[in-house]
C-alpha positions as MATLAB code, in Angstrom:
seq = 'MIDLLSTINPKLEQQKAEFMEHMYKCSGRTNGLYTGLWKDFCMNEAGPYCRNLFFERKQAMLEFLNQQNT';
ca = [
     -24.119    9.626   36.111;
     -21.819   10.418   33.193;
     -20.628   13.994   32.918;
     -21.179   14.716   29.215;
     -18.809   17.666   29.240;
     -15.951   15.413   30.289;
     -16.461   13.279   27.158;
     -16.027   16.210   24.758;
     -12.664   16.548   23.040;
     -12.175   20.282   22.368;
      -9.506   19.710   19.712;
     -11.722   17.265   17.808;
     -14.709   19.604   18.041;
     -12.578   22.476   16.687;
     -11.404   20.285   13.807;
     -15.010   19.413   12.972;
     -15.955   23.091   12.928;
     -12.991   24.029   10.743;
     -13.742   21.258    8.260;
     -17.424   22.235    8.109;
     -16.326   25.781    7.293;
     -13.934   24.460    4.638;
     -16.720   22.414    3.025;
     -19.039   25.435    3.129;
     -16.500   27.685    1.407;
     -15.671   25.036   -1.219;
     -19.359   24.530   -1.976;
     -19.737   28.121   -3.123;
     -22.757   28.602   -0.893;
     -23.536   32.033    0.446;
     -26.895   31.387    2.088;
     -25.585   30.299    5.513;
     -27.146   26.834    5.212;
     -25.023   23.842    6.079;
     -27.745   21.270    5.390;
     -26.582   18.605    2.941;
     -23.016   19.874    3.001;
     -21.502   16.500    3.917;
     -23.457   14.683    1.214;
     -22.404   17.270   -1.389;
     -18.775   16.948   -0.291;
     -18.892   13.156   -0.513;
     -20.526   13.150   -3.932;
     -18.536   15.969   -5.536;
     -15.100   15.852   -3.913;
     -14.360   12.781   -1.811;
     -16.256   10.310   -3.979;
     -14.488   11.076   -7.254;
     -11.130   11.265   -5.462;
     -11.622    7.876   -3.799;
     -12.841    6.324   -7.051;
      -9.741    7.548   -8.905;
      -7.495    6.377   -6.078;
      -9.085    2.911   -6.215;
      -8.263    2.530   -9.914;
      -4.745    3.949   -9.494;
      -4.027    1.396   -6.764;
      -5.571   -1.398   -8.804;
      -3.363   -0.494  -11.786;
      -0.272   -0.266   -9.580;
      -1.009   -3.710   -8.144;
      -1.445   -5.216  -11.606;
       1.827   -3.673  -12.764;
       3.587   -4.983   -9.655;
       2.225   -8.507  -10.165;
       3.166   -8.460  -13.859;
       6.677   -7.363  -12.957;
       6.946  -10.167  -10.373;
       5.911  -12.744  -12.993;
       8.612  -11.661  -15.465;
];
């Protein structure tokens, strides 16, 4: 039988807890509810950041290719 406690990584679990707390504080919530926190973070912080990063990289690639062709 697998010992479930031996599969837990304490450092990773601590990082998860710290990030959850970070997301909670950034959300402006004060009600103690963490439900939907990840979805809110993805939609309001990570999503826009990743979208902007995608277009920045796309533009950089186009500029690089144009420079290579000249």
